[in-house]
N, C-alpha and C positions, 0 to 999 in steps of 0.2 A: 279453842275449842267451840264449835258452835252448837248450841242445844236447839232443836227445831220444836215448834208447838204441836206438830203432829205427833211426835215421838213422846212428848213429855205429857200428852194428854191421851195416850193410848196405853191401855191395860190389857190388851190380849196377848254182720255176718258173713257179707260176703268176702271181705278180704282177710278170712282167717284161714283161707285154705292156702295148700302148698303145691308146687309143680315139681316133681324130680323124676327123672326118668333116664336110667342108664340103658344105653343103647347096645345092640346085640353085636354090632361091628363096627371098626371103623370107617368103613363106608356109610354105614346108616348114620354114623355121627357127623359126618361132613354132609350126609342128603337132608337128614332132619335139620340140623342147624342152616342147613341154606335156606330151608324153606321159611324157618323162624325168623330168620334176619328180617324178612320184608315184613313181617308181622308188626311191628311197633309203629307203623305209621309212614305216609308218604311225605318225603323231603325234598324241597326243591321242584326239579322236572322230572322226578323219576317216574316211571310207570311200572306198574304191576302185572306181572304174567303169570298163568296157572302153572301150576307144577303138575307133571304128569305123574310123578310120584304118590300123589294123590287120588287118582283116577280110581283105583281099586278099594277104596275105602268103603267098608260096609256099615250102615248105622241102623239100631232099632229103637233109636230114641233113649237108649240107655248105654251101650257099649260103643265105643269107638276104638279099631283096631287099627294101627297104621304102622307100618316098618319097626315093629316091636313094642308100640304104645299102646296101651287099652287103659280107657278112662270108664271107671263104673260110678254112675252118678245115683246111687240108691237112696237119692232123698239128700244129698249132701254134695258140697263142693270140692271134696278131697278126690285129687287125681293121682293115684299110684303109677309108680312106673316098673313093668313086669315085662317077660320076655313073651310076644305075643305067639310063638310057635308052641313052646313047651311050657306056657304059663308058670315059669320060674325067673328068677333072677339071673342076667347074663353077665358073667365077670370079665369076659374075654377082653373086653377095652374099659373095664370101670376103672376109675380111676384111685378108688378106695377111699375117697371122700365123702364123708356122711355129713351134711347141712341141715341145721334146725331151721325152723319155717322161717326164723328172722331172717338168717342168712340168705336163705334161697329167694327171698322178696327182695333184698340188697341186691342180689346177683342179678335176678330181673330186670330192676330198676338201671342199674348200671348197664346192662345188655341193651335194654330200650334207647338209652342216652345214646351210646357207641353208635347205635344203627342211626339215630337222628343225624348224628354229625357224620356218617359217612364211613365210619369204620369198621367195614363189612366184616374184614379178616378178622380182626379182634372180636367181634360178635361171635363168629363160628366157633374160635379156640375158646371163649369164656363159656359158651354153653356146652361145648364138648368136654370140657376138664370140669366142669360143674357139674355136668347130667341135669341140667335144668333145659327147661323149654321156655320162652318169651310169653307163648299163649298154646291155648288149647288148638291141636291140630284142627278142628274143625271150623275155628273162629279164623284161621290162617287162610284156610280156602275162602271163607267168607269174605276176608277183606280183599283177598286177589282179584276175585269176581265181581267185588263191587267197582273196586278202581279201574277195570278194563271194561265195564258195563256189560258185562255178561248177565243179564239181567235173570234169565231163565235158570241157570245154575246159582246166582245168588239166592234165588227163591228155594231152592232146593237145599242150598246148605241151610238156609233160615229153619226149614223142618228138624234138619240134623242137630241144628243147638236149640230146638225148643225146650228139650227136657234140663238143659242147662242154665236157662234164661229166666230168673223169677219163677222157678219151679214151674215151668210151663204156662204161666198164667196167659190166658189167652188174649185178654187185653192188651199186654203187652206185646204179644206176636202180631197182633192186627195193627197196633201203631207203628211198630218196624217194618211192617210189609207195605202200609200206606206210605213211609217215607220213600222206602223202593221204589214202589210204584209213581211216585209225586216223580222222581228224577227222571223214572224211564219216560214219562209221558212228555216232561219238558224237552228231553232229548230228540224226542220224535219231532216235535213242531222245530226245533232247532235244525234238523234235517231237513226241513220242508216235507214232513211226511202225515199232513193233518189227519189223513185217514187212521193210519196206525195211532195216531195220537187219540183219535175219538174212540177205536176200539179199547185202549188203555182205559179210558175216561169210563165208558160204558160198561165193559164186561169187567173189568178188573177192580176199579177204584170205588165206582158207585157200590157193586154189592158187599163192599166190606162195612157199610153202613156206620162209616168213621168219618167225623169232622166234617159234617155235611157242608158246612160254610165255607170250608176251604176248598172241598168240590166243586162249589158253585163259582168260588173265585177262580180254580183253575180251567173252568169252562172257559170263562170270558178272555182267557189268553188267547184261544183261538180265534180271535179277531185282531190279534196284532199282525201288522202289515209288514214289517221288517223284523230281523232276528234285534236289531238294537232296541227296538219298541218293546221285543218281548222281554230283555235283560233288564231294562227298566223296570218296566210293571210288576216283574216278577221278583225284582231285586236277585238277581241270579246271575252267575258267573258265565253260563254258556256251557254247552257240552265239553268235558275234558277232564281232566285228573285233579283241576281245583275245586270244581263245583262236587265232584265225586267224593274227594278227601273231606268235604264239609259234610258229606252224607254220612261218609263213613265214622265222623266225629260225633253226628248225632246219634246215631245206631251205639255206637260204643257205650254210650250211657245208661244203657239198657243191660249190660253185660257183666256180670260179678268181675272183679279183678282177676279171680281165679282163672277165667277163661280169657279176658281180654284187658289189658291195664288201658286205662285212661291216657290220651295222649302226652306226651312230654311231663309223664308224672314225677321224675326225679326235679326237673326245674319248678315245677308246683312246689313239692315240696322244700326246696332251697329257698324259694320266693318267701313261703309263709314263714320259715326260719328268720329270714331277714326281717319281715315285717314285725314278728315277734322281738328280735331284738331292738327295733326301733321305738315300739311300744315301752319297751322297758328303761329304752335311755332318758335318763332323768334331763338332760337338756335338750331334747331332740327338736331339731328345725322341723314344722311340719310340712312345709312346701319342699323338703328333701325327697325325692323320687327315692322309694326303697324299690328298687329294680336291682338285678343280677348284672346290669352294666356299669353300674357308680358305685360297687361295693367290691370289697375284698370277703372271700369266703373262708380265708383262711385265719382271720381274726374275727372275734365278736365286735359288733359297733357301738360306737359310744361317741357320742358330739363332743365335741372340747368345749372349756368353759373359757378357752380366750375371747376376749372382747364382751365379756359378759360384764354388768355392773356388779361388782361384788365388794367396792369398796368405798367411801369417800372420797372424793379428789379434790371437791373444793367444797368451801362452807360460805353462804352469803347471807351478811348479817346486818344489811342496811335498814331492814324494817325494824321499828321500836316498839312494836307490838307482836301479840298472836298472828301468825300467817296462817289464813285460813284456805287459801288458793294456789295452785301452781299449774300452767299449762304451755306446754311446748307449742310453737308455731305448727299449720300444716306442714311447711317447709322445712322445718326442723332447725331454723337458723335463729331462731328467737325465744326467750321465754317469759312470760309473764308472771308475776306474783302478787296477789292481792291479800293485804293485812287489815287487821282490825284498827290499825292505826290509819285509815281511812286513805292509803296510796296503792296505787299500781305501778309496779317498777319493771320496765322492760330491759332486759337482758340478750346481749348479741352471745351467739354461738358460734365458737372457733370450734369447726369440723375437724381440723387436723389436730389441733393441741387439745382438744376435749374440754376446753375451760370457756368461762364465762364471762362477759364484761359489761359492766354499766353503760345503760345506753340513755335512759331518761326515766324521769318520775313523771307521773299522770296526776294532778293533784285537784283535779277539779271538782272531784266528789267530796263536797264539804259534807263533814261529819258522816261520811256513809261509812260504814263496816264494809269493807268489800268481801262478800262471800263466795263469789264466783267471777269468772271470767270465760269468754266464748270468743273462739277466733273464728273469722270470716276465712272461705277455703282458698282465698289468694293470699292470705297472712298479712294483709294491710290495715285490716280493722279489727277492734276488738271491743265485745258488748260486755259491760261492767255493771253489775247490780249488788246491792246490800242484802241486808238481813229481814226479817218478817216486816220491821215496822219503817219499811223503806218503801217510797211510793214512785221512785225514780230509776230510770237505767240510763246508761251514758253509752255513747259510741265512738270512739277514739280513733283518729288516724295516727297509727303508729308511726310512721315515717316522719310526718312532720310534727307528731305532739298534738294537734290541734282535736278539739272537741266537734264532732260532725253532726251529733244528734243529742238531744236530752229528751228522752220521753218520760211523760206522766200523765196519764190519762184521768185520774182522780186523785185527791188527798187521801181518799179513803182505803186505797187498793193498796195491795201487798205485793211488791213485785221482788221475790227473792231466788226466781231460776229463771234461766232462759238459756236461748240456743240460737245460731244462724242455722237458715237452712242449707243443705248441700251444695247448691247452686251458689249460695250466697246472695240472693235475690231479696230474701224475708228473715226477719227473726219471728221468735215466739217467746213469750214471757208471761209469768203468772205467779202466783203465791198463795197462801193461807186462806185470803178473804173471798175466795170465789170467783178470781176473774183468770181468764186465758185469752191472751189477746194475740193476734197475729198483724203484723206489722211490715211495712215495705223499708228500705235503707233510709228514706228521709224523715223515717218516724211516724207516718203517716197510717194510723188504723185502717186494715185492711177488712179485717172480720174479729169477731169476739165470742167467745163462749162461756155463758153464764152459771155460776152457780159450781164451778170446778175449782176445789181447794188442792193444790197441786205442791210437791215438794222437791221436783225435778223433772225437766224436760228434755228431749231430744226429737231431731227432724230424722224420719225413716230416707231411706236412699231415693225415694220417689219424688221428694220434695213436696210432696201433698200430705202425708199422712205424719201427725205428730203424737210421738208417745209421751205421757204423762202417768207419774206415780203420784195416787191421790191419797187422801187422810181415810179412806175403806180399804188399806193395805193392796191396792192394784195397781197395775199396770194397764192404762187405757189407750186406745187409738181413737185419734180426732182426724177425721179428714174435712176440710172445710170446702172442698168443691160441692157443686149442685149437684144431685141433692147432698146435703150434708150428713154425716155419719158417725156414730162413736159405739165402740165396740170393746168388750174386755179380751186383753193379751194373757195376764196371768193375775193370780192373785195368791199372796203370803199370809200366812197366820199372824205376822208381826207387821209393824210399820216398815215400810221402804223408806229409807233415808235418803239415799241417792241411788243412781244407775247410769251405766254409759254402753253404747251399743258399738260393736265391735264394726271394722271397716267395712265388711262384706255384708253388713245389715243383716246379720242371722243370728247372732247371740247377744245377750244382755246379762252385763255384770250388776249385780244389786249388792248393796251393804243394805242388811236388815237388821232392824235393833234387836239386840240381845241374842241374833241368832249368828252374824257374821256376813259373809261373802257367799252368794248364792249367783250360780250360772245357769241361765234360764236358755233354751231353743225358742225363739219368738215366731219361727214359723211353726212349728208343732205345737208351739204351747206347753211345753214339758219341761221338767226341773230335770238338769243335767248331771249339775255336780255341786255339793255343798262343801267349800273348801275350809280346812280346818287351822286352826290356830288363832286368828286375830280376836283382839277383844273388842266389843263393841257394846256400848248403851244406847243413850238417846242422843248421841251426839253426830253430826254429819261428818262422814268420812267418805272422802272420795277415791274410789278404786280407778283401775284403767285396765284395757290389753295392751301388750306391747311385746317387745322384743322382733326378733326376726319373723315375719310374716305374721305376726301377732299369735305367738304360740304359748305366749306366758301372759300372766296376768299378776298385777300387783296391786298392793292395798296398806294403807296406815293403819295405824292400830292404837287404842289407849294404852298400850303397855310400852310404847315408847317406840316401837320396832317397826320396820318395812318388812312386809312379808312379800315372797315370790313364789308363784306357784306353775308349774306346766299346766297346759290347760287341760290336760288328760290326766291328771294326778288330783288326789284331795290332799295329801300330805305338802306342807311346804319345802319347796326346793332350796329356800335360801331366807334367813332371817338377818336383816341389815341393822345393826346396832350405832347409834351415834346420836339420836336426838336424846334431850333430857325430859320432854314431856311430850303430851299425845300428839301423833301424827296425824293431821287431818286431811291430807291429800298426796297423791302422788302422780307424776306425769311422767309417760316413757316417750323419748325423742321418736316420732315418728319414722324420720329418714335415718337418723345415727343411734342405731338401738343399743350401741354401747352407751348409752346417755340414759340415767334414770333422775328425775329430780322429786323431793320430798319436801313438804311444807310442814311446819310444827308450830305448836303454841308455845316453843321456847325461843321463837322470834327470828328463827332460822330457817334458810331453804338449802338443803344438801344436796349435793351433784354426787349421783354415784357413778363410778365407772370402772373400766377394766384395773387389775391389780398393775400396776406400773412395775417396771424392771428396773433395779438398781438405783432407785431414788425414793425419797418421802413419799407416802401415799397422799397426804392431807394437805393441800393448799387453801387457803384463806383471802376472803377479799381485806380491802385494806385496813379495816378497822376491826378487825375481828380477833379474840384470842384465841391462845392453842386450844386445840380441840382434837380428840381423839375418835376412833370408829372402828367397828369390827364387824364381822359377818361370819355365820354359820352356815355351813352347806349339808345337804342331806343328799348324796348321791348315792343312795342305796334304792 
């Protein structure tokens, strides 16, 4: 267990409406449902046509009558179904089914989905039997006229819909009209009719006094020499059903669902349900795409724990004193462990058997209590450092065991932390006596920053910015480029003992004295989550990101337990017991996520892996004694 000086010295309404319309005759059922079946939105290469059954509609802004349908919009969105001729319910073809609001909305959702997949007969049957409409008849007309490009009639339909849309708010109607005229203008240009387009621009769009900057942009399209140039500059698909369908989708956002449902509403609801299930899944792999193509809607989603490091599968006992650090190599095939006994041991990983085998001991660090190691990106070199009273760093070639660099700038230095750059061309090191050094792989000092007392360092992905946790409870960024700069990233109310950055270079995991484990977004500079469970006072405990797609985090603890959390949950997912003293460091294999290593003051390194089938769960290196382990899982 390593106690740092910094910590020891620190003391610090539209969707509520319903649609239900009993028709006056069987012919009317077919007629009305047939019109409504085209109302849910275009699919594929379909083309919309105007229905002659709508030609005799009369609208006064409040009442709409059509084939026995009357809608009264006296300040509300409720649409009643009555007989248009006798102003009473007609029971001649009424099925006798009375649906409440919720069931009516479900019927409408199903009807829209059936239409989207092309089951038109089923839509007619469903709407006829349930006495529901997919949408308001005026909205149906509006959709049909937009999809066939009849802009004069579409403008008239918009006047009919005015009382039903946002209580007739003028700004909303103006914006909808602007969208219609924008499409009309572009289609005139596409047809090679610049004079007609100019008329729309001057006499229809400009008088609206809406979105003037967009009007100026539209006028510039008059200079396009070819249709292809127009499509590119306007980012437009050209005249036709595709661009008109997009216009209709934009217009739909202004309409309450009682008048017209948003496109693909049922799929949207199902997608939201799948995403909610993924959020509630305790072992969820965040790279798993939560779309309807790769899940079953017939069962709830839950990721399996197969392959998850649930229990000890091997105990490494070759160190003879407290083990302060462990780290898997970037290629996942090696593990380095550093101890208070002044040795670093390199272990080979068998990814098939999920076992580790001793490779060699690096013993050139005379009387150096190894407090950290850092791997080069190519997994060939390791940087080794000691505690705060150490003024030396070592770089070893792991393959042949040769010492490459012994770095020491001054006998007065404290070099207790270090890291390789992500391109492997430099390393940075520092400590509590005010030095921050940037060096190349030959050990040559490239640059330095004086007066910086740090506990932990890391390189950003740009290979220029260095993050350092200092004794002012901050993580600051240092850029050695010309001109040099330094800046605050985050600040905690207590000492930051150690930290690590995820591979995406976005999240930082901080072990904070007397506070535990905190997750920060270093781009937005905000605290994301406080993970619960671990016990940490003033000792250096190293946590890590890991698991499939780094969806999880793990940390040691002074209560002798390894804790695992999902990134999106504060409560621990698992508690892995087996060590008999403080767990100082954990490392998740970046390539083989079924392996997790933990180093402890009990002089052992435990390898955690998936629960084996039909055999003993624990294997040990040659000279270790019998040991047991257990894990508790929170799957709720």
